[in-house]
N, C-alpha and C positions, 0 to 999 in steps of 0.2 A: 920522699913524699910523705906528708903527715897521715897518720892513721885516722880513720873515721871514728867518730865518737857517738855512742848511743846512751840514752838515759834508761835506767831500769828502776823498777819500783823499790826494790830492796836487794841487799846482799846478805845472804845467810849461809854461815858455814863456808865462806869463801866462794859461794856459787850464786849466780843470778840468772834470770831468764827473761826473754822477751816473748810476748805472744801477740797474736792478732796481726794487724796490717804491717807493723814494723818487722815482725818476724817473717811474714810472707815476702816483704821486700828483700830481706836478706837471703832467703832460700830460693826465691824464684827469679829475682832480678840480678842480685849480686852473685847468686849461686855459691854461697859460702859453704865451706866444708870444715869438719873437725880438724883442729890443728892451726887454723888461721887465727891471727891475733888482731884485736881491735881495742879501742879504749871505751870504757863504760863509766857512767857516773850515777850515783844514787841520790843526786842533788845536794850532796854534802862534800863528797870527795871523788876524785877521778882515779881510775885504776887501769892498768894494763891487764887485759884478760884474753884467754884463749877459748875458742869455741870447742866444746866437748860433744855437743849434739846439735844437729840442724835438720829438722824435719817439718815440712809444711808450715804450720802456724806456731812452732815452738823452736826457739833457739836458746841453748844453755851455754853460759860462760863460766869459766873457772878463773878466779882472780890470780894473777901472778905477782903483782906488786902495786903499791900505791904510787901515784904520780904526784910531782910537786904541784901545789895549787897556785894558780896565777889569778889573784883576786885584785879588784880595783881598790885603791886606798879610800874611795868615797862611795857611800851607798846613796844612790840617786833615785828619788821618786819623781816620775814624770806625770804631772797632772795635766792631761791633754783634753781640751774641750772637744766634744764629739763633733765630727764632720762626717761627710758621706762615707759609708762603710768601706768602700774600696780604697779610699785614701787613708782611712783610719787604720786599716790593715797594714798599709805601707808604713805607718808610724810604728805599729807594733813590731814589724819585721826589722826595720832599721834601728829602732831604739834597742832592741834585743842585741843586735850585732854591736852596738856602741857601748853596751855594758850596763844598761839600766837595771835596777833591782825591782822596782815596782812601777806599774802603770795604772793610774787612776783616771778613768774616763769621767769627764765633767760636763754637766748640763748647764751651759751658760745662757745668758739672756738672748743672745743671737744664734744659739744652736738651732739648726733646722728642726721644725716641729716633727715629732714622731720618733726622732732618733733615740731619745732617752728611754722610752718604753721598749723600742725595738732592740736596744742594746742587750737586754736580758737574754735574748735568743742568740746573740752573737758571742757571748762570753766563752763558750766551749770552742768555737772556731778560733778565737783570738788566742786561747791557751794552746791550741794545737800549733798555730803559727809560731808562737813563742818557743815551743818545744823544738820544732823543726829547725828554727833559726839558731837556737842554742846549740844543737848538735852540729850544725854547719860551721858555726863560729868557734866551736870547741870550748864552750863555757863549762864551768863546773856546776853552776846552778841556773835553773830556769827562772826568769823573772815572774813575779806574781802579777796576775791580771785581776784587779779588784772590780767589784760591781760599781757601776756608774753612780755618781752622787750629784746633788744640786750644787751650784757654785758656792753657796754660803757654807755648806758642810765641808767642801774642799779646803776652805780657808783655815780649818782647824787642824789640817795635816801638820805634824811636827817634824822639824829638821833643824839642824844647827844653822843652816843658811837657806833662806827661802827667797826665790827670785820670781818676780812677776813680769813676764815678757810684755812690753808695751812700747810701741814705736813713738808714743806721744811724749816728748820732752824728757825722756829717761836717759840716764847715763849708759854708756856701753857696758856690757856685762863684765868685761875683763877688769874695768876700773873698780867694780864693786866686789870682786873676789879678794878677800883679805889675805895678807901674808900669813897670818896665823889661822889655819884652817882646821875645823873639826871634821869628823868623819861621815857627816851626812848632809845632803842638800836636797832641795825640792825645786822643781821648775814648773811654773804654771803658764800654760800656753793657751791663747785665746782661739775662738772659732773664726770662720770666715766672716768678715764684717767687723771683727775686732770687739773690744770691750765697750760697755756703756760707761758713762761717767759715774754712775752709781757703783758699778763693779770696781772701778778704779779706786773710788773712795773707800769701799769696804776692804779692799785688799791692803791699802795703805794703813787703814785703821787696825787691821789684824797683824801689822808689822811685817808684811811682805815687801821686799825691796824691789821697786820698779827698775827694770833694766831694758836695754834695747840691743838689737843686733845690727844697728846701723840705720841709715836714712831711708833705705828702700823697704817697701811693703812686701813681706814674704808670705807665701802660702803657709797655712798652719803646719803642714807636715814638714816643710822645709825649715821653718822656725824651730820646730821640736828637735829635729836632728842636729841643726847647727848649734843650738844652745847646749844640747847634751854633749856634743863633741867638745865644745869649749870647756865646759865644767869638768868633764872627766880628764881631759888633758892638762887642765890647770893644776889638778891634784897630783898629776904625774910629774910635773915640772919641778 
């Protein structure tokens, strides 16, 4: 059985500690004791570590050895149009499990009114979801959750390969992934209701490649995860 992994703020002198809710979970729910071994990450490198102290809201680890880093060959930014927050949280959760590096919430023309302003109050919760999912999926690094931006600003995102998901007359995404691949990609996913013609024109003018996931109309969260899974696995092939 794989050891559980936890993220720590820093490792100093070969030691690290957890405080607050995560520490309470370890001491009160898992009932950990000194001598038990877990994996920890400082968001740069994963380590095998042993607990040396576990009391209440404080758990201290001593590093034993560095672990091999399993990193994706492509850094993916997911530009996801804002949708109702319970479903946007699902995007954050599943995209984290699939290996996304950055998530950029986008205010599109057909984004439901009020979501852009309300997103500022959700950023902390989204970051917590990304952290918890990163631990569960044994990532080395937690994806960055960026502040929401208007659609036009999103188009300035830089990546070697930039894909604009659009079910309207676009080629399948696999056809547009080149044989010679650079190490970064971005995916732009529309809101419920899809893109406006103006947004399509702006994306093409900004050199985003229109691509599709097939003839069926997908929910935004389904499209985000399907596209991300295709891109990550294409780079592994």
